[in-house]
C-alpha positions in Angstrom: -0.2 27.8 -2.1 -2.8 29.8 0.0 -1.4 28.5 3.3 2.1 29.4 2.2 1.1 32.9 1.3 -0.7 33.3 4.6 2.4 32.3 6.5 4.5 34.9 4.5 2.0 37.7 5.3 1.9 36.7 9.0 5.7 36.8 9.1 5.9 40.3 7.7 3.1 41.7 9.9 4.8 40.3 13.0 7.9 42.4 12.1 10.2 39.5 12.0 11.2 40.6 8.5 12.1 37.1 7.6 11.9 36.6 3.8 10.2 33.7 2.3 12.8 31.8 0.4 12.8 28.6 -1.5 15.1 25.8 -0.2 18.3 26.0 -2.3 18.8 23.0 -4.5 22.1 21.1 -4.3 24.8 22.8 -6.2 28.5 22.2 -7.0 29.4 23.3 -3.5 26.8 21.9 -1.2 24.9 18.6 -1.1 22.3 17.1 1.3 22.2 13.6 2.8 20.4 11.9 5.7 22.3 12.1 8.9 24.2 8.9 9.7 22.6 7.0 12.6 25.9 7.4 14.6 26.0 11.2 14.3 25.6 12.9 17.7 23.0 15.6 16.8 20.1 16.7 19.0 16.6 15.6 17.9 15.0 17.9 15.4 18.3 19.4 14.3 20.4 19.0 11.2 24.1 19.4 10.7 26.7 21.1 8.5 30.0 19.7 7.4 32.4 22.0 5.5 35.2 20.1 3.8 38.7 21.7 3.4 42.4 20.7 3.2 43.7 23.4 5.6 43.6 23.7 9.3 40.9 26.3 9.7 37.3 26.9 10.9 34.0 27.6 9.3 31.2 29.8 10.7 27.4 29.7 10.2 25.6 33.1 10.1 21.8 33.5 10.2 19.8 35.7 7.9 20.5 38.8 10.1 24.3 38.2 9.8 24.7 36.9 13.4 27.1 34.1 14.0 25.2 31.1 15.4 27.8 28.4 15.3 31.3 27.4 14.2 33.3 24.2 13.9 36.7 23.0 12.6 36.6 22.2 8.9 35.9 18.5 8.3 34.0 18.5 11.6 30.2 18.4 12.1 28.3 21.4 13.4 24.8 20.5 14.8 22.4 23.3 14.1 18.7 24.1 13.9 17.0 23.8 10.5 17.1 27.0 8.5 18.9 29.0 5.9 22.5 30.1 6.6 25.5 31.6 5.1 28.7 29.8 5.7 32.0 31.6 6.0 35.5 30.2 5.5 38.2 32.9 5.6 35.4 35.4 5.0 34.4 33.8 1.7 30.8 32.8 1.8 28.3 30.4 0.5 24.5 29.8 1.1 23.5 26.6 2.8 20.2 25.1 3.8 19.8 22.8 6.9 16.9 20.4 7.3 16.1 18.3 10.3 17.9 14.9 10.4 19.9 15.9 7.3 23.5 16.8 6.9 24.6 19.6 4.6 28.0 18.9 3.1 29.8 21.9 1.5 33.1 21.7 -0.3 35.8 24.4 -0.5 38.7 25.1 -2.8 41.5 27.5 -2.1 44.6 29.2 -3.2 48.3 28.5 -2.5 50.9 31.1 -3.3 54.2 29.3 -3.4 57.7 30.8 -3.0 60.7 31.1 -0.8 60.3 34.7 0.4 59.4 35.4 4.0 56.2 37.4 3.1 52.5 37.3 3.3 49.9 37.3 0.5 46.4 38.7 0.8 43.1 37.7 -0.6 40.4 40.2 -1.8 36.9 39.8 -3.2 35.7 41.4 -6.4 34.8 44.6 -4.5 38.3 45.0 -3.2 37.6 44.0 0.4 40.4 42.1 2.0 39.1 38.7 3.2 42.2 36.8 4.5 45.9 36.6 4.5 48.5 33.8 4.7 52.3 33.3 4.6 53.8 32.4 1.3 53.8 28.6 1.0 50.6 28.2 3.1 47.2 27.6 1.6 44.0 29.4 2.2 40.7 27.5 2.0 37.8 29.4 0.3 34.4 28.8 -1.1 34.4 28.7 -4.9 34.4 32.1 -6.5 36.4 34.8 -8.2 39.0 36.6 -6.1 42.1 38.8 -6.3 45.4 37.6 -4.7 47.9 40.3 -3.9 51.6 39.8 -3.1 53.5 43.0 -2.4 50.5 44.8 -4.0 51.1 42.9 -7.3 47.8 41.3 -8.4 46.8 37.9 -9.7 43.2 36.9 -10.4 42.1 33.6 -8.9 39.1 31.6 -10.1 38.6 29.2 -7.2 36.8 25.9 -7.8 35.9 23.2 -5.3 38.8 20.8 -4.8 42.5 21.2 -4.3 43.9 24.8 -3.8 44.7 26.8 -6.9 48.5 27.1 -7.1 49.9 30.5 -7.9 53.6 30.9 -8.6 55.1 34.4 -8.3 58.6 35.4 -9.3 61.0 37.6 -7.4 62.8 40.9 -7.8 66.1 41.6 -6.1 68.8 44.2 -6.1 72.2 43.2 -4.7 74.6 45.9 -3.5 77.2 46.3 -0.8 75.4 49.4 0.6 72.9 49.7 3.5 70.0 50.9 1.4 66.5 50.0 0.2 65.1 49.6 -3.3 61.5 50.0 -4.4 59.2 48.4 -6.9 56.7 50.4 -8.9 54.0 49.5 -11.4 53.6 50.9 -14.9 51.5 53.8 -13.5 54.3 54.8 -11.2 52.6 53.5 -8.0 55.0 52.2 -5.4 54.1 48.5 -4.7 56.9 47.3 -2.4 60.3 48.0 -1.0 63.0 46.0 0.5 66.6 46.2 1.7 69.3 45.4 -0.9 70.1 41.7 -1.0 66.6 40.7 0.1 64.2 39.7 -2.7 60.5 40.5 -2.9 57.9 38.2 -4.4 55.9 39.7 -7.3 53.3 38.2 -9.6 54.3 38.0 -13.3 54.5 41.4 -15.0 56.6 44.4 -16.0 57.8 46.7 -13.2 60.1 49.6 -12.6 62.7 49.2 -9.8 64.3 52.2 -8.2 67.3 52.6 -5.9 68.3 56.1 -5.0 65.8 57.2 -7.6 67.9 55.6 -10.4 65.7 53.2 -12.5 65.7 49.9 -14.2 63.0 47.7 -15.7 62.2 44.3 -14.4 60.2 41.7 -16.3 59.0 39.2 -13.7 58.1 35.6 -14.8 56.3 33.0 -12.7 58.7 31.0 -10.6 61.8 32.9 -11.8 64.1 35.3 -10.1 64.9 38.7 -11.6 68.1 40.0 -10.2 69.0 43.5 -11.3 72.7 44.6 -11.6 73.8 47.7 -9.9 77.1 49.4 -9.1 78.2 52.0 -6.6 79.4 55.6 -6.8 81.2 57.4 -4.1 82.8 60.8 -3.8 85.8 60.9 -1.5 86.7 64.1 0.4 88.2 65.4 3.6 85.5 67.7 4.7 82.2 67.2 6.6 80.0 67.7 3.6 77.6 65.9 1.3 77.7 65.2 -2.4 74.7 64.9 -4.7 73.8 62.8 -7.7 71.7 64.2 -10.5 70.2 62.7 -13.6 71.3 64.0 -17.0 68.0 66.0 -16.9 69.2 67.8 -13.8 66.9 66.1 -11.4 68.4 65.4 -8.0 68.3 61.7 -7.3 70.3 61.1 -4.1 72.8 62.5 -1.7 75.3 61.1 0.8 78.1 62.2 3.0 81.5 62.3 1.5 83.0 58.8 1.7 79.7 57.0 1.8 78.8 55.1 -1.4 75.5 55.1 -3.2 74.1 52.2 -5.2 72.9 53.1 -8.6 71.6 51.4 -11.7 73.9 51.6 -14.8 73.6 55.0 -16.5 75.0 58.5 -16.9 74.8 60.9 -14.0 76.2 64.3 -12.8 77.7 64.5 -9.4 77.8 67.7 -7.5 79.8 68.8 -4.6 79.3 72.4 -3.4 77.7 73.0 -6.8 80.9 72.0 -8.6 80.1 69.1 -10.8 81.6 66.2 -12.9 79.9 63.7 -15.1 79.9 60.0 -14.1 79.1 56.9 -16.0 78.0 53.9 -13.9 78.4 50.4 -15.3 77.2 47.2 -13.6 79.8 45.7 -11.3 82.3 48.6 -11.8 82.4 50.9 -8.7 83.0 54.5 -9.5 85.2 56.6 -7.1 85.5 60.3 -7.6 88.2 62.0 -5.6 87.5 65.6 -4.7 90.0 68.2 -3.6 89.6 71.1 -1.2 90.6 74.8 -0.8 91.0 76.6 2.4 91.5 80.3 2.8 93.1 80.9 6.1 92.9 84.1 8.0 92.7 85.7 11.5 89.4 87.6 11.2 85.8 86.5 11.7 84.9 86.6 8.0 83.9 84.3 5.2 85.2 83.6 1.7 83.3 82.6 -1.4 84.2 80.3 -4.3 83.1 80.9 -7.9 83.4 79.0 -11.1 84.9 80.2 -14.3 81.6 81.7 -15.4 81.4 83.8 -12.2 78.7 81.7 -10.6 79.0 81.4 -6.8 79.4 77.8 -5.8 80.1 77.8 -2.1 81.2 79.8 0.9 82.9 79.1 4.2 84.4 80.8 7.2 88.1 81.6 7.1 90.0 78.5 8.2 87.3 76.1 7.1 88.0 74.1 4.0 85.5 73.6 1.1 85.6 70.4 -0.9 85.3 70.8 -4.7 85.5 68.7 -7.8 89.0 69.0 -9.3 89.5 72.2 -11.2 90.4 75.9 -11.2 88.2 78.3 -9.3 88.2 81.9 -8.1 87.9 82.6 -4.4 86.8 86.0 -3.1 87.5 87.5 0.2 86.0 90.9 0.9 85.4 91.0 -2.9 89.2 90.6 -3.6 89.7 87.7 -6.0 92.2 84.9 -5.6 92.9 82.1 -8.1 92.6 78.7 -6.3 92.8 75.1 -7.5 91.1 71.9 -6.2 93.3 68.9 -6.8 92.0 65.3 -6.6 92.7 63.7 -3.2 94.5 66.7 -1.7 93.8 70.0 0.1 95.3 73.4 -0.9 95.6 76.1 1.8 95.8 79.7 0.9 96.9 82.1 3.7 95.7 85.6 3.6 96.8 88.8 5.3 95.0 91.7 7.0 94.9 95.5 6.7 93.8 98.0 9.3 93.8 101.7 9.8 95.1 102.7 13.2 93.5 105.9 14.3 91.5 107.4 17.1 87.7 107.6 16.9 85.1 105.3 15.4 85.1 106.5 11.8 85.3 104.0 9.0 88.0 103.4 6.4 87.6 101.8 3.0 89.8 99.4 1.0 90.1 99.9 -2.7 91.6 97.7 -5.5 94.2 99.1 -7.9 91.4 100.2 -10.2 89.8 102.3 -7.4 86.9 99.9 -6.9 85.7 99.7 -3.3 86.1 96.2 -1.9 85.4 96.5 1.8 85.2 98.8 4.8 85.5 98.7 8.6 85.9 100.9 11.6 89.2 102.3 12.6 91.5 99.7 14.3 89.4 96.8 13.0 91.3 94.6 10.6 90.0 93.3 7.2 91.3 90.0 5.7 92.4 90.1 2.1 94.4 88.0 -0.3 98.0 89.1 -0.7 98.3 92.1 -3.1 98.4 95.8 -3.5 95.5 97.9 -2.3 94.8 101.4 -1.1 92.9 102.6 2.0 90.7 105.7 2.0 89.7 107.8 5.0 87.6 110.8 4.0 88.9 112.1 0.8 92.5 110.9 1.4 93.8 107.7 -0.1 97.1 105.9 0.8 98.6 102.7 -0.8 99.1 99.5 1.2 100.5 96.1 0.4 99.0 93.0 2.1 101.3 90.0 2.6 100.0 86.5 3.3 100.1 85.6 6.9 101.0 89.2 8.0 99.1 92.2 9.3 99.5 95.5 7.5 98.7 98.6 9.6 98.3 102.1 8.2 98.6 104.8 10.9 96.4 107.8 10.3 
């Protein structure tokens, strides 16, 4: 005991910082045997043999964490006597090597089975990633407790020495005829994975939320089983270069697409908006929904815009004269220079509404004003500059003088002053 203590003190004072450790006893992982006479090991050394069922390597690290040797599993690594940490796929175990002795260490492993073309990942208890493998390929590991992740779904793995621990995930898939992606979330709302429609993702057993175009469905995944979620499509057809929008019944925008391009959605009730005109839509699995919009087009010869309002007087859209606006079928009011015009959007068709113009012909650069029959000012412009208006009766005012004028669709009315 005195000699052993003296050696320890000498080791510390020489700054080698090598701790005095007891030789580890044989455990469920490592055992110690005399080297067979036929083993090719240099005199004075021992050897390590790490046993595994996969095609991988093990590594020997010294007390400072420096790699001092490596060999293929099931092959012998000659090494100087001492204490080491062995690594297989970054899992570790302590091993002691004695001269003329062979240290045999066993591994276990994990095997995530499945048919998806994906990788799974192995983490230690601190959340550090250790290794990864393709689904269907095993990972050799020293015995211990680990976490296995597949598309960020988690399954604990208590690895014992011996054959790999088999883990069976299930799959989630969304099949739709659209070119879109779906996403998988956990119960806390954290996105775990995403994939193109028609391509399943592997997930460990559990309850998940699946979203496509922000519509939602629940998926209960069971080991070794496929959870295929039914969807349908919704499309708004129209003749203009515009987008339509899908909202939840709580008025949250979920998705948008160009007219004529379908969106995949889970069954449910939605509101569809086009230029702020809206219709409700009920989506059922396997039953595509097609909404046919109409369009209105105020035509005119001036560089001006018109505006479309709903029955409550809320402005919905605007466009330049001659450019159509798509709307959900219904009756609306269009305004051009504040003059109203009743318009209708009919499903699958476009309605054109020609307008006329009025102008005051006079010398100078004064302004003239256009009034409705009630005397309300609608618009103004400089002399000789036309104003587009819906057909109807108006009056023009210059200074304090007012004169009547009638605007005819497609024609120009000129008042000479």
